[in-house]
C-alpha positions, 0 to 999 in steps of 0.5 A: 510305649514302656510306660503304657505297657507298665501301666497295663501290667499294674492294671492286670495285677490289680485286677487279679486281686479284685477277682480274687476278692470277689471269689473269696468275699467271705474269706480271710483277705490278708494284705499278704495273700493279696500282695501275692496275688498281685505279685507286689511287694508286700511293703508297698502293695496296699499304697499302690492299690489304694492309689490306683483304685481310689479306695482302700482294700477295706473299703473295697471289701465293705463296699462289694459286700454291700453291692452283694447284699443289695442283690440278695435283697432284691433276688431272694427272700433271705431275712435282712438279719442273715444278709447282714451277718453274711455281709460281716455286720454284727446285727441288722441295725448296724448293717441298716445304718451302713446300707442307708449311708451308702444307698440313701434308703433303709434295706427294707425299702430298697427290697420293696422297690425292685427297680432300685439300683445300688449306687456305683460308689467307686472312682474305678467303677468296679462293682460286685458281679456274680460268677463273673470276672472283671478284665480291667478297670480305669485307674484313679488318676488325679487330673491335677497330679503334678508330681516332680520325681527324679530317679537317683542312685544312692550309696549305702548310709551308715546311721545311728538310730533309735526305734519307735513303735506307736503312732508316727506323730509320737516318734518325737521322743525317739528324736529326742534321745538321738539328737541329745546323744549325738549333738554333744559328739558334734555329729549334727552339722555338715553333711549329716541327714535326718532320716525316717524309716517308716515300716508300716502303712498307717492306713493298714496297721493299727497306730500302736503297732506302727514301726519307725526308726529315727536315723542320723547319718554318720561316718563311723560308729562310736560308743554310746548308750544302750538306747542307740544302735547302728545299721546301714541303710541299703543304697540303690535306685530310688524315686525321689519327690518332695512333700511340702507341708505337715508330716501328718499329711505325708501319706497323701503324697505317698498314695499319689507316688505309688498309686498314680506315678509309679504305675504310670512309670517304667519302674517297679518298687523294691521290697524294702521300706521308703526313706524320709529325709527331713530338710528342715527343723520342725521346732523352728519351721511352720508346719506348712513349710516343712520340706520332706524328700520321700525316697521310694525304693526301686527294683533294679531293671533288667535290660537284658 
């Protein structure tokens, strides 16, 4: 019962966002504003949204603008150039290419055939509607979704870390600095955990702006180079699942964890970043055999 109630709550909150987008299709639709509409953590809103709808915010906005353009083509005499500009394209040629890619015909052909209908291109069946609100939608659910998720309570962790900004696949340099400093100190054995903290969703943030920290758990801080800092990673309740395979496909597991598992669970994400704990060495392990535990932070539940 609780899970059904949670999913209905998630659907209602995403419905608020979709209706806000429909009403402000030409406005500044930032993720921060949309996360506020849904009352979701801005850290995790986009993964919940795209996981539940099967398309990103950007894809939804682009598609709704094309659907609105299709209606304008058949219900008005507005020029194709003006329709293209209002849909966010810089020229009628760019608009025509995008429209044909989705509808199968050029805008001019679509306009001539008044009975033509713009195809429904979304897994969630959300379509552009004029002056109407949607009240619900069918969440995108992978029939093969078989995630093994456990709930863990973890303690605060003291870590030594090196920050990295840029594409996630280039964070190796931060790890090299960290490992080459800690290895001589004898701090890589025993219970030391290799932890990555990813602050940004690569589907949303430009590669050069992605923020990451390479961390190794330690028992106490020590004197070291200026490149290495110390911090405490906050403990608490986490949903944990294992990603098996290349690091480059981690985001696929994130999408399923947030968009599908979380919305069907009884939990809500906390407003802090996920942790990645790497269980084997990428230098000596085949990419398909890499194991990464993803820790999704959860809000403490109020049982009162």
